[in-house]
C-alpha angles and dihedrals in degrees: 000000000000125000107302121253117260112249147173115235120195136162135039116327092229097047125105105279132230120193112205121207117188132210130254113307091012131108142192093272092052087066093057096129092050090050091050092047096052096040086052089056091054102263129131108236128201112186113188132202109228117232110286092020133097111335098336124114119287123244123268120213091248091053092049091062088066100024097148093053091047090054089054094047091049091058092045088052090050093050092046090049090052092049094050098041108038111102097206127012141175132191097192133053144188111237109204124203091275090064097242119143112236124181113252119232121256098017115131114189137118097205121123131194109252116218115193135177125206106313089014091051094049090049093047091049092058092043089054092050093050101036109022092158090069097065140043097209147345134231113194115195108200094314124213106258112225112212097031096093131045121245088251092054091048093051090049090053090048090052090051090052089050092052091049090051092050091049090053091049090053091059112016096169090057091046091053092047091052092049092050090049095048108110090208094054118086109232091234092058103041100091092035089054092055090047090050093052090053092051095057116118100237091207087076092050089054090060094052090222114153100150142028114269096261120114106247096227089054092051094045090052091050098051115119100174125084105276136184118195114197124191141156136226102230106136115244092010113061111079098200101025125150093316092055091047088056088056091051091049089057091048089051097192104181091211092061125081122183137206128193114203107202114234095011123134131204093300096054095180095055100038098046107012098167093054091043096053092044092055100039100040092049091051093047091050092052093047096047100043 
């Protein structure tokens, strides 16, 4: 096993667990408000830094040649580590009227619900297909859709992210001011988001990789764990959007539920938080009761 991913762990050790996986150029700390929200609802939250992000290990040249597969294996390693090392675990909960998650008696499982955004969602989706026994459920937040862009387009997008990162580095005070003024950026994540973008290993951006090399329709059809896919309908921003939901309707996987949050962009949680929390918290409550 390679060096473990860095992560933030918060909440009671015996509570139902959520594992958070961020998107490209993000980090665990750039999900601070999500961590606070779910810990406040009684969950244990583990937010991981993907390889080449935050405080996790950097990429080697050998790993970059199979970057998508390494992202998947890193998450499998994390889930296996949790299963072998957690002293007490539950995969179901009683949700009292106050909305707090409380471990149910007599349940013996080490499986968390994995919540991924964009790159993190695409990675989690493939992990769930290959190792369904490691997780109790899956929340996919507008996942990156492998197979919908050419390698050239992906590398061009990676180069654009690298240029944006370099521009921030050239004037960090201005970058922080823009983040704080962004109406779609929670105040508690603005500075952390700038820090996260500066911690990205640019070697990954050069590859253009944002998802494992598995066509997303194929992976969605193969899922056998309870799954919620959440997307928005903001033009030019949402990756799945209404058109992608039509694809999922044709696939008709009975394990997959979907939610469209009106007005939301690619980062559904930040762009339309009320709709996001309403959809995801309700689904988690139903899954874990």
